[in-house]
C-alpha positions as CSV (number, residue, x, y, z in Angstrom):
1,M,3.2,-7.5,-7.5
2,A,6.5,-5.7,-7.1
3,D,7.0,-5.8,-10.9
4,V,3.6,-4.2,-11.5
5,Y,4.3,-1.5,-8.9
6,Y,7.9,-0.7,-10.0
7,N,7.1,-0.8,-13.7
8,N,3.8,1.1,-13.7
9,V,3.3,3.0,-10.4
10,W,6.7,3.9,-8.9
11,P,7.7,6.3,-11.6
12,T,4.7,8.5,-10.8
13,F,4.1,7.7,-7.1
14,P,7.4,6.6,-5.5
15,F,5.9,5.8,-2.0
16,L,8.1,2.8,-1.5
17,P,11.9,2.7,-1.6
18,T,13.9,2.0,-4.7
19,R,13.5,-1.5,-6.1
20,P,16.9,-2.9,-4.9
21,T,16.2,-1.5,-1.4
22,F,12.7,-3.0,-1.4
23,E,14.0,-6.4,-2.5
24,S,16.7,-6.4,0.2
25,L,14.0,-5.6,2.8
26,L,12.0,-8.5,1.5
27,L,14.9,-10.8,2.1
28,S,15.9,-9.3,5.5
29,A,12.7,-8.1,7.1
30,P,11.8,-10.1,10.1
31,I,8.6,-12.1,9.7
32,Q,7.3,-10.5,12.9
33,S,7.4,-7.0,11.4
34,E,3.7,-6.3,11.4
35,A,4.2,-2.9,9.8
36,F,6.2,-4.3,6.8
37,S,3.6,-7.1,6.3
38,T,0.9,-4.4,6.2
39,V,2.8,-2.6,3.4
40,L,3.0,-5.9,1.5
41,L,-0.7,-6.5,1.9
42,A,-1.5,-2.9,0.7
43,L,0.9,-3.4,-2.2
44,C,-0.9,-6.6,-3.2
45,A,-4.3,-5.0,-2.8
46,Y,-3.4,-2.1,-5.1
47,C,-1.3,-3.9,-7.7
48,G,-3.6,-7.0,-7.8
49,R,-6.1,-4.8,-9.7
50,L,-3.4,-3.6,-12.1
51,S,-2.1,-7.0,-13.0
52,P,-2.9,-8.0,-16.6
53,S,-4.9,-11.2,-17.1
54,S,-3.0,-14.3,-18.0
55,E,-4.2,-16.9,-20.4
56,D,-4.6,-19.5,-17.7
57,G,-6.7,-17.2,-15.6
58,L,-4.5,-17.5,-12.6
59,V,-3.4,-13.9,-12.5
60,G,-5.4,-10.7,-13.0
61,G,-9.0,-10.7,-14.3
62,E,-11.9,-11.5,-11.9
63,A,-9.8,-13.8,-9.7
64,G,-7.2,-11.0,-9.3
65,N,-9.9,-8.6,-8.3
66,V,-11.3,-10.9,-5.7
67,A,-7.8,-11.5,-4.3
68,A,-7.1,-7.8,-4.3
69,D,-10.3,-7.1,-2.4
70,L,-9.3,-9.7,0.2
71,W,-5.9,-8.2,0.5
72,Y,-7.4,-4.7,0.8
73,E,-9.6,-5.8,3.8
74,Q,-6.7,-7.5,5.5
75,A,-4.4,-4.4,4.9
76,R,-7.1,-2.1,6.3
77,S,-7.4,-4.2,9.4
78,A,-3.6,-4.4,9.8
79,V,-3.2,-0.7,9.4
80,Y,-5.5,0.1,12.2
81,M,-3.8,-2.6,14.4
82,C,-0.5,-0.9,13.7
83,L,-1.8,2.5,14.4
84,R,-2.7,1.4,17.9
85,K,1.0,0.9,18.5
86,G,1.9,4.2,16.9
87,S,2.5,5.5,13.4
88,S,5.5,4.6,11.3
89,V,6.8,5.1,7.8
90,E,5.4,1.7,6.8
91,V,1.9,2.7,8.0
92,A,2.1,5.9,6.0
93,Q,3.1,3.9,2.9
94,A,0.3,1.4,3.4
95,L,-2.3,4.2,3.9
96,L,-1.2,5.8,0.6
97,L,-1.3,2.5,-1.3
98,L,-4.8,1.8,0.1
99,A,-5.9,5.3,-0.9
100,L,-4.7,4.6,-4.5
101,S,-6.6,1.4,-4.4
102,D,-9.8,3.2,-3.3
103,H,-9.3,5.8,-5.9
104,G,-8.9,3.1,-8.6
105,K,-12.2,1.5,-7.5
106,G,-14.0,4.9,-7.8
107,N,-14.2,5.5,-4.0
108,E,-12.6,8.9,-4.1
109,T,-14.1,10.1,-0.8
110,Q,-12.6,7.1,1.0
111,A,-9.3,7.7,-0.7
112,W,-9.2,11.3,0.5
113,I,-10.1,10.2,4.0
114,L,-7.1,7.8,4.0
115,V,-4.8,10.5,2.7
116,G,-6.1,12.9,5.3
117,N,-5.6,10.3,8.1
118,D,-2.1,9.7,6.8
119,F,-1.3,13.4,6.7
120,S,-2.7,14.2,10.1
121,L,-1.1,11.2,11.8
122,N,2.4,11.8,10.4
123,F,2.5,15.6,10.1
124,D,4.3,16.1,13.4
125,K,6.2,12.8,13.4
126,F,8.2,13.5,10.2
127,N,8.9,17.1,11.0
128,V,7.2,18.4,7.8
129,D,7.2,22.2,7.7
130,F,4.7,24.0,5.5
131,F,4.5,27.7,5.2
132,F,1.0,29.1,4.6
């Protein structure tokens, strides 16, 4: 899934760190890191729908869509569990990936709700200053 994200999505939407940084996080992130696991689930949920079908039918296609839907539901649940403990960069990344997934499935309203949640939860935390 990382290949799909970094080859197709990252150039336009660089929500996650650079590929070498992400790969080092994969190797060094503690298994207990619920927030990082949530990002991985959201990444799989989004990129699972973007994966091309293989000839053996094991990747992409209808099976990939079913797996992506399962990952999406798990990621949504995990995001809200993480939010009970407080917001973090990883939760912000997961919300944006889930919003992209919703947008890709035609659920634009739900996508904007997730983006709004992400923005409102993290506006003060990351010291973003906007001048209106």
